[in-house]
C-alpha positions, -999 to 999 in steps of 0.1 A, spaced: 363 -31 131 341 -2 121 304 -9 119 284 10 93 262 37 109 227 43 99 219 46 63 221 82 52 188 102 47 176 107 9 187 140 -4 162 168 5 147 170 -31 139 133 -28 124 137 5 103 166 -8 92 145 -38 83 117 -13 62 141 9 45 156 -22 37 122 -35 22 110 0 1 141 3 -12 138 -33 -20 101 -25 -39 112 7 -58 138 -13 -67 112 -40 -81 89 -12 -101 118 3 -116 126 -32 -124 90 -40 -142 85 -7 -157 118 -1 -191 101 3 -177 79 28 -151 97 48 -147 67 72 -129 49 47 -103 78 47 -101 77 85 -97 40 87 -68 42 62 -52 67 84 -56 45 114 -39 17 95 -10 37 85 -6 52 119 -4 18 136 22 8 109 43 41 114 41 37 150 59 2 145 32 -16 163 42 -53 162 7 -63 153 7 -41 122 30 -54 94 34 -43 59 14 -73 48 -13 -61 72 -13 -27 56 -15 -43 21 -44 -65 30 -63 -38 49 -59 -13 23 -69 -36 -6 -100 -44 15 -109 -6 22 -102 6 -13 -120 -23 -32 -132 -10 -65 -105 17 -67 -77 -1 -84 -57 31 -90 -55 37 -52 -46 1 -47 -18 2 -72 -5 36 -59 0 21 -25 30 1 -40 51 33 -42 50 36 -4 56 -1 6 89 -9 22 116 -28 3 108 -64 -4 70 -58 -7 49 -50 -37 16 -50 -54 7 -59 -89 -28 -56 -103 -34 -83 -129 -62 -75 -153 -86 -97 -172 -95 -95 -208 -115 -63 -203 -89 -47 -183 -106 -50 -150 -84 -62 -122 -91 -99 -116 -64 -105 -90 -38 -86 -70 -4 -103 -67 12 -93 -34 49 -97 -29 64 -100 6 98 -109 19 84 -144 25 71 -149 -12 40 -141 -32 3 -147 -29 -28 -135 -46 -58 -115 -33 -92 -109 -52 -101 -72 -59 -121 -75 -27 -93 -86 -6 -100 -124 -4 -71 -149 -5 -70 -166 -38 -53 -198 -49 -22 -192 -72 -31 -182 -108 
């Protein structure tokens, strides 16, 4: 019986769009935290640990650490959703004034809520 090989790489234009999107996201982070470049550096550390496939750094860790690092920057938090692996997601839930009141995190194990500051919330 033939076992399927590795999944094919995305076509070159899709990879190029993905790289451009990632570079634009990194630039947006740099600009947002130009007064505190340590935030950008810590984000890179989180992503490098995840990319290195360190077992201690899961997609859920990336989400939680990024929400904490980027508190007050809803657009950057929402944009992270684009780069999460299949089965993971972020949804910012606004209050009546349009401010983020909670962040719904979807993982392969289910969903939970975080405050905009990264604290675990009871289900809404």
